[in-house]
C-alpha positions as CSV (number, residue, x, y, z in Angstrom):
1,X,7.5,-34.9,-2.8
2,X,4.3,-33.0,-2.3
3,X,3.3,-30.9,0.7
4,X,0.5,-33.5,1.5
5,X,3.3,-36.1,1.8
6,X,5.3,-33.8,4.0
7,X,2.4,-33.5,6.4
8,X,2.5,-37.3,7.1
9,X,6.1,-37.3,8.2
10,X,7.8,-35.9,11.3
11,X,7.7,-32.1,11.6
12,X,11.5,-31.8,11.6
13,X,11.7,-34.0,8.6
14,X,9.1,-32.0,6.8
15,X,11.0,-28.8,7.5
16,X,14.2,-30.3,6.2
17,X,12.5,-31.6,3.1
18,X,10.8,-28.3,2.4
19,X,14.3,-26.6,2.7
20,X,15.7,-29.1,0.2
21,X,13.0,-28.3,-2.3
22,X,13.6,-24.6,-1.9
23,X,17.3,-25.0,-2.3
24,X,16.9,-27.2,-5.4
25,X,14.7,-24.5,-7.0
26,X,17.4,-21.9,-6.5
27,X,20.0,-24.3,-7.8
28,X,17.8,-25.0,-10.9
29,X,17.5,-21.3,-11.7
30,X,21.3,-21.1,-11.4
31,X,21.9,-24.1,-13.6
32,X,19.4,-23.3,-16.4
33,X,19.5,-19.5,-16.5
34,X,21.8,-16.5,-16.0
35,X,19.4,-14.8,-13.6
36,X,21.2,-13.2,-10.6
37,X,20.8,-15.4,-7.5
38,X,21.7,-14.1,-4.1
39,X,22.8,-16.8,-1.8
40,X,21.5,-17.1,1.8
41,X,23.4,-14.9,4.2
42,X,25.7,-13.4,1.6
43,X,26.4,-9.7,1.8
44,X,24.1,-8.8,-1.1
45,X,21.4,-11.1,0.3
46,X,21.5,-9.4,3.7
47,X,21.5,-6.0,2.1
48,X,18.3,-6.8,0.1
49,X,16.7,-8.3,3.3
50,X,17.3,-5.0,5.1
51,X,15.1,-3.1,2.7
52,X,11.8,-4.0,4.3
53,X,9.8,-1.4,6.3
54,X,9.2,-4.1,8.9
55,X,12.2,-5.9,10.4
56,X,9.9,-9.0,10.9
57,X,9.7,-9.3,7.1
58,X,13.4,-9.0,6.8
59,X,14.0,-11.6,9.4
60,X,12.2,-14.2,7.3
61,X,14.9,-16.1,5.4
62,X,14.2,-17.1,1.8
63,X,16.3,-19.9,0.4
64,X,17.7,-17.4,-2.1
65,X,16.8,-14.1,-3.7
66,X,16.2,-14.1,-7.5
67,X,16.8,-10.8,-9.4
68,X,15.4,-11.1,-12.9
69,X,16.1,-8.3,-15.3
70,X,13.5,-9.0,-18.0
71,X,10.0,-10.3,-18.4
72,X,11.3,-13.4,-20.0
73,X,13.5,-14.1,-17.0
74,X,10.4,-13.8,-14.7
75,X,8.6,-16.3,-17.0
76,X,11.6,-18.7,-16.7
77,X,11.4,-18.5,-12.9
78,X,7.7,-19.2,-12.9
79,X,8.3,-22.2,-15.2
80,X,10.7,-23.6,-12.7
81,X,8.4,-22.9,-9.8
82,X,5.7,-24.9,-11.5
83,X,7.9,-28.0,-11.2
84,X,7.5,-28.2,-7.4
85,X,5.2,-27.1,-4.6
86,X,7.3,-24.6,-2.7
87,X,6.1,-21.3,-1.4
88,X,7.6,-18.1,-2.7
89,X,7.1,-14.3,-2.6
90,X,7.5,-11.3,-4.9
91,X,9.0,-8.1,-3.6
92,X,8.8,-4.6,-5.0
93,X,9.8,-1.9,-2.4
94,X,9.2,-4.0,0.7
95,X,6.6,-1.4,2.1
96,X,3.9,-4.0,2.9
97,X,4.6,-5.1,6.5
98,X,2.4,-8.1,6.5
99,X,4.6,-11.2,6.9
100,X,4.6,-13.4,3.8
101,X,2.9,-10.8,1.6
102,X,6.2,-9.8,0.1
103,X,8.5,-12.0,2.2
104,X,9.0,-15.7,2.6
105,X,10.7,-18.2,4.9
106,X,12.4,-21.1,3.2
107,X,11.3,-20.5,-0.4
108,X,12.7,-18.2,-3.1
109,X,12.1,-14.5,-3.0
110,X,11.7,-12.9,-6.4
111,X,12.9,-9.3,-6.2
112,X,11.8,-7.0,-8.9
113,X,14.7,-4.6,-8.0
114,X,16.2,-4.9,-11.5
115,X,12.9,-4.4,-13.3
116,X,13.5,-0.7,-12.9
117,X,12.9,1.0,-16.2
118,X,11.5,4.5,-16.4
119,X,10.9,5.4,-20.0
120,X,9.0,8.5,-20.9
121,X,7.3,8.7,-24.3
122,X,6.8,12.4,-25.2
123,X,4.6,11.7,-28.2
124,X,2.0,9.7,-26.2
125,X,2.7,11.4,-22.8
126,X,3.1,8.0,-21.1
127,X,5.7,6.4,-19.0
128,X,6.7,2.8,-18.8
129,X,7.6,2.0,-15.2
130,X,9.1,-1.2,-13.8
131,X,7.8,-2.5,-10.5
132,X,11.3,-2.5,-9.0
133,X,11.3,1.3,-8.7
134,X,10.5,3.5,-5.7
135,X,8.4,6.6,-6.3
136,X,11.2,9.1,-5.5
137,X,13.4,7.3,-8.0
138,X,10.6,7.6,-10.6
139,X,10.1,11.3,-9.8
140,X,13.8,12.0,-10.1
141,X,14.0,10.4,-13.6
142,X,11.0,12.3,-14.8
143,X,12.0,15.7,-13.3
144,X,13.7,16.8,-16.5
145,X,10.8,15.9,-18.7
146,X,8.3,18.3,-17.2
147,X,5.9,15.4,-16.5
148,X,5.2,13.0,-13.7
149,X,2.9,10.1,-12.9
150,X,0.4,9.5,-10.1
151,X,2.3,7.7,-7.3
152,X,3.1,7.3,-3.7
153,X,3.2,10.2,-1.2
154,X,6.3,8.8,0.6
155,X,9.3,8.4,-1.8
156,X,10.5,5.1,-0.4
157,X,7.2,3.2,-1.3
158,X,7.7,0.7,-4.1
159,X,5.8,0.9,-7.3
160,X,4.6,-2.7,-7.7
161,X,2.4,-3.4,-4.7
162,X,1.2,0.2,-4.5
163,X,-0.4,0.1,-7.9
164,X,-1.9,-3.3,-7.4
165,X,-3.5,-2.0,-4.2
166,X,-5.1,1.0,-6.1
167,X,-2.7,3.6,-4.8
168,X,-3.9,6.8,-2.9
169,X,-1.9,9.8,-4.0
170,X,-1.5,13.5,-3.3
171,X,-2.7,13.8,-6.9
172,X,-5.8,11.7,-6.5
173,X,-8.2,14.7,-6.4
174,X,-6.8,15.7,-9.8
175,X,-6.3,12.4,-11.5
176,X,-8.0,9.6,-9.4
177,X,-6.4,6.6,-7.8
178,X,-3.0,5.8,-9.1
179,X,-4.4,2.6,-10.7
180,X,-6.8,4.8,-12.7
181,X,-3.8,6.0,-14.7
182,X,-2.6,2.5,-15.6
183,X,-3.0,2.2,-19.4
184,X,-1.3,-1.2,-19.9
185,X,0.2,-3.9,-17.8
186,X,2.8,-6.6,-18.8
187,X,2.3,-9.6,-16.6
188,X,3.5,-13.2,-16.3
189,X,0.7,-15.6,-15.7
190,X,0.7,-18.9,-13.7
191,X,1.4,-20.9,-16.8
192,X,4.5,-18.7,-17.5
193,X,2.9,-17.0,-20.5
194,X,3.4,-13.3,-21.0
195,X,0.3,-11.2,-21.5
196,X,-0.3,-7.5,-22.1
197,X,-3.5,-6.3,-20.5
198,X,-5.2,-3.0,-21.3
199,X,-8.7,-1.6,-22.0
200,X,-8.7,-3.3,-25.4
201,X,-6.6,-6.5,-24.7
202,X,-7.6,-8.8,-21.8
203,X,-9.8,-6.0,-20.4
204,X,-11.2,-8.0,-17.5
205,X,-7.7,-8.9,-16.3
206,X,-6.7,-5.2,-16.7
207,X,-9.6,-4.2,-14.5
208,X,-8.9,-6.9,-11.9
209,X,-5.3,-5.7,-11.6
210,X,-6.5,-2.2,-10.6
211,X,-6.9,-3.0,-6.9
212,X,-6.9,-6.8,-7.1
213,X,-3.5,-7.3,-5.6
214,X,-1.1,-10.1,-6.5
215,X,-3.6,-12.8,-7.3
216,X,-3.2,-12.9,-11.1
217,X,0.5,-13.0,-11.9
218,X,3.8,-11.1,-11.6
219,X,3.7,-7.6,-13.2
220,X,6.9,-6.7,-15.0
221,X,6.0,-3.3,-16.2
222,X,3.2,-0.7,-16.2
223,X,2.4,1.9,-18.8
224,X,1.1,5.0,-16.9
225,X,-0.5,8.2,-18.2
226,X,1.9,11.1,-17.6
227,X,0.8,14.6,-16.5
228,X,2.5,18.0,-16.9
229,X,4.4,18.8,-13.7
230,X,6.4,21.8,-12.6
231,X,7.5,22.9,-9.1
232,X,5.2,21.9,-6.2
233,X,4.7,23.3,-2.7
234,X,4.6,21.1,0.3
235,X,6.2,19.7,3.4
236,X,5.1,19.1,7.0
237,X,3.3,20.9,9.8
238,X,3.7,19.8,13.4
239,X,1.3,20.6,16.2
240,X,1.2,19.8,19.9
241,X,-1.7,17.4,20.6
242,X,-3.4,19.6,23.2
243,X,-7.1,19.0,23.5
244,X,-7.8,22.4,21.9
245,X,-5.5,21.7,19.0
246,X,-6.9,18.2,18.5
247,X,-10.5,19.5,18.3
248,X,-9.5,22.2,15.9
249,X,-7.5,19.8,13.7
250,X,-10.2,17.2,13.5
251,X,-12.8,19.9,12.6
252,X,-10.4,21.2,9.9
253,X,-9.8,17.9,8.2
254,X,-13.6,17.2,8.2
255,X,-14.3,20.5,6.6
256,X,-11.4,20.2,4.2
257,X,-12.8,16.8,3.0
258,X,-16.3,18.2,2.4
259,X,-15.3,21.5,0.9
260,X,-12.5,20.3,-1.4
261,X,-12.3,23.6,-3.3
262,X,-9.0,22.9,-5.1
263,X,-8.2,19.5,-6.6
264,X,-4.5,20.4,-6.7
265,X,-4.2,20.2,-2.9
266,X,-3.5,17.0,-1.0
267,X,-3.0,16.2,2.7
268,X,-2.4,13.4,5.1
269,X,-3.2,14.2,8.7
270,X,-1.5,12.0,11.3
271,X,-1.4,11.8,15.1
272,X,1.8,10.2,16.5
273,X,2.3,8.9,20.1
274,X,5.3,7.3,21.7
275,X,3.4,5.8,24.6
276,X,5.9,6.7,27.2
277,X,4.3,10.1,26.7
278,X,7.6,11.4,25.3
279,X,5.8,12.3,22.1
280,X,2.2,13.3,21.5
281,X,1.9,15.4,18.4
282,X,0.0,15.9,15.1
283,X,2.0,15.8,11.9
284,X,0.4,16.9,8.6
285,X,1.8,16.2,5.1
286,X,0.8,19.0,2.7
287,X,1.0,19.1,-1.1
288,X,0.0,21.6,-3.7
289,X,0.5,21.2,-7.4
290,X,2.0,24.6,-8.0
291,X,4.8,26.8,-6.7
292,X,2.5,28.2,-4.0
293,X,-1.1,27.4,-2.9
294,X,-3.7,30.2,-3.3
295,X,-4.7,31.9,-0.1
296,X,-7.3,30.0,1.8
297,X,-6.5,26.4,0.7
298,X,-4.7,25.4,3.9
299,X,-5.5,28.4,6.1
300,X,-7.7,26.3,8.5
301,X,-4.7,24.3,9.4
302,X,-2.1,27.0,9.4
303,X,-4.3,29.2,11.6
304,X,-4.1,26.5,14.4
305,X,-0.5,27.5,14.9
306,X,2.0,24.7,13.9
307,X,5.2,24.6,16.0
308,X,7.1,23.4,12.9
309,X,6.4,24.3,9.3
310,X,8.8,22.9,6.6
311,X,6.6,23.7,3.6
312,X,8.4,25.2,0.6
313,X,8.5,25.3,-3.2
314,X,10.4,22.3,-4.5
315,X,10.6,19.6,-7.1
316,X,8.0,16.9,-6.7
317,X,10.7,14.2,-6.3
318,X,12.2,16.3,-3.5
319,X,8.9,16.5,-1.7
320,X,8.6,12.7,-1.9
321,X,12.1,12.1,-0.7
322,X,11.6,14.6,2.1
323,X,8.7,12.6,3.4
324,X,10.9,9.5,3.8
325,X,11.5,10.5,7.4
326,X,8.2,8.8,8.1
327,X,9.7,5.4,7.4
328,X,10.4,3.9,10.9
329,X,13.6,1.9,10.4
330,X,14.8,-0.8,12.7
331,X,11.3,-1.7,14.0
332,X,8.6,-4.3,13.5
333,X,5.8,-2.5,11.7
334,X,2.1,-3.2,11.3
335,X,-0.6,-1.4,9.4
336,X,-4.4,-1.6,9.4
337,X,-7.3,0.5,8.1
338,X,-11.0,1.3,8.2
339,X,-13.2,3.5,6.0
340,X,-15.8,5.9,7.4
341,X,-18.4,8.2,5.8
342,X,-17.8,11.8,6.4
343,X,-19.9,13.1,9.3
344,X,-21.9,16.3,9.0
345,X,-20.5,19.6,10.2
346,X,-22.9,19.5,13.1
347,X,-22.1,15.9,14.2
348,X,-18.4,16.0,13.1
349,X,-16.9,17.1,16.4
350,X,-18.4,14.3,18.4
351,X,-17.8,11.6,15.9
352,X,-14.2,12.5,14.9
353,X,-13.3,12.9,18.6
354,X,-14.8,9.5,19.4
355,X,-12.6,7.8,16.9
356,X,-9.5,9.7,18.0
357,X,-10.3,8.9,21.7
358,X,-10.8,5.2,20.9
359,X,-7.4,5.1,19.2
360,X,-5.8,6.8,22.3
361,X,-7.4,4.4,24.7
362,X,-6.6,1.2,22.8
363,X,-3.0,2.3,22.0
364,X,-2.5,3.0,25.7
365,X,-3.0,-0.7,26.4
366,X,0.4,-1.4,24.9
367,X,2.3,1.6,26.2
368,X,4.8,-0.6,28.0
369,X,5.8,-2.5,24.8
370,X,9.4,-1.5,24.1
371,X,9.8,1.1,21.4
372,X,6.1,1.3,20.5
373,X,4.9,4.2,18.3
374,X,1.2,4.5,17.5
375,X,-0.1,6.4,14.6
376,X,-3.5,7.2,13.2
377,X,-4.0,9.0,9.9
378,X,-7.1,10.7,8.6
379,X,-6.9,10.6,4.8
380,X,-9.6,12.6,2.9
381,X,-11.4,10.8,0.2
382,X,-13.8,13.4,-1.3
383,X,-16.4,12.2,-3.8
384,X,-14.6,13.9,-6.6
385,X,-12.0,11.1,-6.6
386,X,-14.7,8.6,-7.4
387,X,-16.0,10.8,-10.2
388,X,-12.6,10.9,-11.8
389,X,-12.0,7.2,-11.3
390,X,-15.3,6.4,-13.1
391,X,-14.3,8.7,-16.0
392,X,-11.1,6.7,-16.4
393,X,-12.6,3.3,-16.6
394,X,-13.0,2.5,-12.9
395,X,-11.2,0.1,-10.6
396,X,-11.9,-2.7,-8.2
397,X,-12.9,-0.4,-5.3
398,X,-15.6,1.0,-7.5
399,X,-16.6,3.9,-5.2
400,X,-19.8,5.8,-5.8
401,X,-19.5,9.6,-5.9
402,X,-22.6,10.3,-3.8
403,X,-20.7,10.8,-0.5
404,X,-17.4,11.9,0.9
405,X,-15.3,9.4,2.9
406,X,-12.2,9.3,5.1
407,X,-9.8,6.5,5.0
408,X,-8.3,5.9,8.5
409,X,-4.8,4.4,8.5
410,X,-3.5,2.8,11.7
411,X,0.2,2.0,12.4
412,X,2.0,0.4,15.3
413,X,5.8,0.0,15.3
414,X,7.8,-1.6,18.0
415,X,11.2,-3.2,18.6
416,X,10.9,-6.9,19.3
417,X,9.1,-9.7,17.4
418,X,8.2,-11.3,20.7
419,X,5.6,-8.5,21.2
420,X,3.9,-9.2,17.8
421,X,1.0,-11.2,19.2
422,X,0.2,-8.4,21.6
423,X,0.3,-5.7,18.9
424,X,-1.6,-8.0,16.6
425,X,-4.6,-8.1,19.0
426,X,-4.2,-4.3,19.6
427,X,-4.4,-3.6,15.9
428,X,-7.5,-5.7,15.5
429,X,-9.1,-4.0,18.5
430,X,-8.3,-0.6,17.0
431,X,-9.9,-1.0,13.6
432,X,-12.7,-3.2,14.9
433,X,-13.5,-0.5,17.4
434,X,-13.6,2.2,14.7
435,X,-15.9,0.1,12.7
436,X,-18.2,-0.4,15.8
437,X,-18.2,3.4,16.4
438,X,-19.2,4.0,12.8
439,X,-22.0,1.4,12.9
440,X,-23.2,2.9,16.2
441,X,-23.5,6.4,14.8
442,X,-25.2,4.9,11.7
443,X,-27.8,3.3,13.9
444,X,-28.4,6.5,15.7
445,X,-28.8,8.4,12.5
446,X,-25.8,10.6,13.0
447,X,-24.0,8.9,10.1
448,X,-25.5,7.9,6.7
449,X,-26.3,4.2,7.0
450,X,-26.7,3.0,3.4
451,X,-23.0,3.6,2.5
452,X,-20.5,1.4,0.7
453,X,-17.4,1.3,2.8
454,X,-14.7,-0.9,1.3
455,X,-11.2,-1.0,2.8
456,X,-8.1,0.3,1.2
457,X,-5.8,-2.7,0.3
458,X,-2.5,-0.8,0.6
459,X,-3.3,-0.1,4.3
460,X,-4.8,-3.4,5.1
461,X,-3.8,-5.7,8.0
462,X,-3.5,-9.4,7.0
463,X,-6.8,-10.7,8.6
464,X,-8.9,-7.9,7.1
465,X,-11.5,-9.1,4.6
466,X,-10.5,-6.9,1.6
467,X,-12.4,-8.9,-1.1
468,X,-15.4,-9.5,1.2
469,X,-15.8,-5.7,1.5
470,X,-15.9,-5.1,-2.3
471,X,-19.1,-4.8,-4.2
472,X,-20.4,-8.3,-5.1
473,X,-20.0,-7.7,-8.8
474,X,-16.3,-6.8,-8.4
475,X,-15.7,-9.9,-6.2
476,X,-17.3,-12.0,-8.9
477,X,-15.1,-10.4,-11.5
478,X,-12.0,-11.2,-9.4
479,X,-13.2,-14.8,-9.1
480,X,-13.9,-15.1,-12.8
481,X,-10.5,-13.7,-13.8
482,X,-8.7,-15.9,-11.3
483,X,-10.4,-19.0,-12.6
484,X,-9.3,-18.1,-16.2
485,X,-5.7,-17.1,-15.6
486,X,-4.9,-19.3,-12.6
487,X,-7.2,-22.4,-12.6
488,X,-4.8,-24.4,-10.5
489,X,-4.4,-21.9,-7.7
490,X,-0.7,-21.2,-8.3
491,X,-0.8,-17.7,-6.8
492,X,-3.6,-18.6,-4.3
493,X,-1.8,-21.5,-2.7
494,X,1.9,-20.7,-3.2
495,X,2.4,-17.0,-2.1
496,X,0.9,-14.6,0.3
497,X,-1.4,-11.6,0.0
498,X,-5.1,-10.8,0.3
499,X,-6.8,-13.9,-1.2
500,X,-9.9,-14.1,-3.3
501,X,-12.5,-16.3,-1.6
502,X,-13.9,-19.2,-3.6
503,X,-17.0,-18.5,-5.7
């Protein structure tokens, strides 16, 4: 029975038929293979469903959870999925909070949890990493080698989706986007074939995977360039969000982005509000690739006078694990983004304050939503990142290195799914308003107007037009590769994610 047939029968019957299809697929996997299959509502099933950042994703109920341990087992699952029309999802760390991107209701969930190899090759200075890892786990296994890889800034983030979304790292100003260090990808395509993509083998697929999302197949391992790594310095600074502090902090992050004097330094600057006014603070994540930062690197922030300073010398994996406090557990979680050109020092105070004030004003409209926490992050994207990315073969974002940018990340977390529609509209109003502010300043001449401003996939809200914001030639590449590796629309029609528009 096809989905077109289901549409012609009663809704309740369609739901029942879809459920039967999904259950049959799980049963077929059990009958034909030895792949671990977690049954609906079993203890292990519930445990796996609890490992989403957003409870709304975890509340979706797959018919079963499949846990392949090898690339061949992933291929076997894809072969079985091709026998029917059911929807499915692939989950790495469960960080993406968009419903159906890494979660599913009624179809099988393919968990990459057991595809968790971390194999360091000292001779080639590379690491083979499975998508089922989280970045603090990768860091822990590499600690003893004296090397690391470019990865997430919060340890709990999963490897798989992060790398497919390009991956912004504390190390990006040294080594580029995380995707720029992908040397090889092993992937299962829609026809269940296994392909290795690299600069010399299937190079267009390799390029499309570096920021192209889950549109081309299921990645079962990455070979990543490794980099020498000793102790690092980092932690968090916390500031009261007084008007004086806010003005100083916004000026400091603007200046830091333009005058990025030391590529070993990395920051995330976030403002956090619980809208019952119980909390109104700035929290800054700091990183330096060395036991201590040279004098002057972070002085503009430290001189503002943090009320809490947890920065210290530590192992890189410890820093990542220490940042896991930022994962808001037990809440519905949403994330959105916008990209802006860096304003001049003269116009920076007005423009940065306008964006901050807009966020405050819009987030205030949902201050009575139970448990709501609003967050905005200013993430420096200096032009040097684009220079490094180009030197390593590029990626789908394909940034030019003529200007500095800031990636704005927006987060709303709240307690009850019943409030999702209200927060959905609030998120859209927040990033749409930021885009309007940027365009307004471009029209006035206070911001450069002829600027390429793609959005960052890893921080994207589900309605945002990721592929429409790419350069036309990169969109065309994605369309070409999709037509070659998935001519029947297996990934396009059967699972979630940011979709490539038709050519």
